[in-house]
N, C-alpha and C positions, 0 to 999 in steps of 0.2 A: 585646602581641607575639604571644601565643598565639592570641588571637582573630583576628588578621590572618592567621596561618599556617593556621588552621582554615578561614577564609574562602577563602583561595587554593586549598586542597585541594578544597573543595566546588566552586568554580568550575572547577577542572581536571577533576573527575569529571563534572560536567554537560556540559562541552565535549566530553568523550570520547564521550558518549552521543548528542549531537546535532550536526548541521552545518547551516550555512545554505546552502540551495539555492534560487536564484531568489527571494530575500527571504522565505524560509520555513524555519523550523527543522524539520529532518527527523531521524528516528531513524537512527542508524548501524547497520549490520549487517556481520558478518564471514561469516555463513552465507548460503545461498541463500534468497531471499525472492521470491515470484512475485506479480505483479499479479493481483488478483481472488480470491485464496485467503483462507481464514478460519483464524484461529489464536489463540494466546495469547502474551502477552509476559511473560517471566520477568525480573524486575529483578535486575541484578547490580551489583557495585561499580563496574566500569569500563565495562561495556556491557550493554544490555538484549538478551535473546535472544528471537527470535520462533520459535515452533514451530507449524507447520501442523497443524491438527486436522481440517479437511475441505476438499474441493475441489468447489465448486459446479459444476453443469452450466449453461453459458450457450448455449442454443439460438439466441438472438438475439445478434447482435454488439453490443458496447458501445462507444460513441464515447469516444475518448481524446484528450487534448491531448498533443502531443509537442514539447518545446522542446529545441533543441540548444544546450548551454552549454559554455563553455570551462572547463577545470579551473583551480582556484587551489590554493594550498598545502594548505588543509584538505581539499578534496574529493579531490585527488590522493592524499594520504596515506591517506585513508579507503578509497579505491579500491584502493590498493596492498596494504593490510592485508587487505581482503576477498579480493582475488585470491589471495594466498598461502594464506589459510585455506580457500579453495574449490579449491585445487590447480590454479589456472589461471595461465598465464604473464602477466607484465606486458608487454604488447606495445607500449607507448608510452614515450617519453622526455619527461619534464617538466622544463623549465628555466625558473625564475621570471623570469629576465631576458629571455627570448625573447618577443617580442610575439605571434607566431602559436602559440598553445598548443593542444594536443590537446583534443578535446571528448568529451562524453557526452550521453546522452538523459535528460531528465526527463519521465516519463510520469505523467499524472494522469487518473483516470476523470472524464469530464464528464457523462455521462448517468446521473444517480443514479436517475431514475425507471425506466429500463430495467433497472438492477441490481435494484431492489426488485421489479419485475414478475417477473424471473427467479428470485429467491430465494423468492418466494411461489408460484411455479408448481408444478404437480403433479410435474414431473420433479425438483424439489428438495425433495420431501416429507421425505425422510430427513434432509437438511441442516437443514430448518426444525425438525423434531422434536428433533434433537440440540441446536440452539441454544436451544430453549425449556427444555431440561433441564440445560444447562451454564451456566457463568458466565464472565464476563470475556473472552469471545471478541470479536475485532475483525476487520474486513475490511481487506485491503491495498488502499488506494485510490490510492496513488502510489508511484512507484519511480524512483530515479536509478540508471542502469546504464551500464557501458561496453559498447559494441558494436563489432565490427570495422569498419574503415574503409568497406567497401562497404555494410554494413547501415546504418551511421550516415548515409552519403550518401543512401541510399534514403529513410530516415526524414525527412531534411531536405527532400527533394523532394516528399514526400507532402502533398497538400492536405487529406486526411482520413486519420485513423488509427483503427482499430477493434481492440478486443480480441476475439478469436474463439476458440472452443473446437472446433477442427477435428479433434481426436483425443481419445479418452478420457483424462481426467485431464491434459490437455496444452493449454496456452494459447499463442497466437501473436498477432502483430500483422499485420493486413491493411492494406496501404498503398494508398491510392486517389489517382489523379490524373486530372483531366478526367472525373470520374464513373466511372472504370474501375479495378479493382484491377490493380496492376502488380507487386506483390511481397508475399511472406509472410515475416515475420521470426520466427524461432524464439527466444522470450524466454529459453529455458533455456540458450542458447549465450552469453548476455551475462554480465557480472559485476555483479550488483546490490550497491550499497554504502550506500544510504540508502532509507528508505521512510516513507510516511505511512499512517495508519489512521483508520477510523471505527467508532463503536460503533452498536449497534442499539437502536431504540426500538420497543416493541411495543404493539399495540392489540387490543381484543377487540370484535368486532361480530357480533351475532346468534349468540353462542356460539363464533365462530371466531376463533382467535388468529393474527395475521399481523404481519409487520414493517412498521411505518408510516413509518419514516424512518431516515436515517443521520446521526449527529451527529459533529462533529469536536472534538477537544481538550476544552475546558471547556464546550462547548455542552450545554444541557439539553434533555430531551424536551418536546414540546408537551403541552398539557393533555390529560389522559386517555390519554396514552401513557407507557410506562415502560421503563427499561432492564432492570428485573427483572420477568420474566414472572409471578413469584409474586404481585406486587401486583395483577395483573389478576384473580386468583382469590380475593382477600380478600372475605369477606362484609361487606356494609354493615350497620353497627349503627344502625338507625333510631331507637333509644331514646336514643342519645347526641346531645345537643344543648347 
């Protein structure tokens, strides 16, 4: 009986920390989290907390997927808790028995190569140096967030969506239709409630250290690339065989 009670408590704690969005388990958040930023996750009993440590400069826009999804019980409750914590009004009414439910946007970075190019570029030298000397930093690669009706409608009409860095330390979404931008959406005005992250894999070529790849969840780094930069600087013992 005690084992069963402990099991149920563990399941309850895990479910508080993650929610299924678009057939993917995502971390829940009550605080503001922004797409494209870098930070650390502090594990707690009921919820993990993300703290931004650095905001990269993206001079080139980053392609993003944007799916409009309908709230269910779990995602709406997670959104409502996040809205209250972020001092924002809950502007929608959710009724489980009503077929036409309110929606939200699930954003995911698509162009990983462009992100790597930007993080390794000269304008992000400070960010790169910080990451080499810090540990356990991750990149926010996905975000589920509530947007106002007009913004959500615009996102749903977009044929292409890009993450842009149009102001210092500030990210927005550029919406494109028929090959032309038609709207800019300020991400900071949304209410984020879940997110996904990626870790960094590092390589060393000709004495230069750079980010080689981004890995998700339990993925491992490819051969001769490492999550810990210190491993790149280890001396090889040629006498050990």
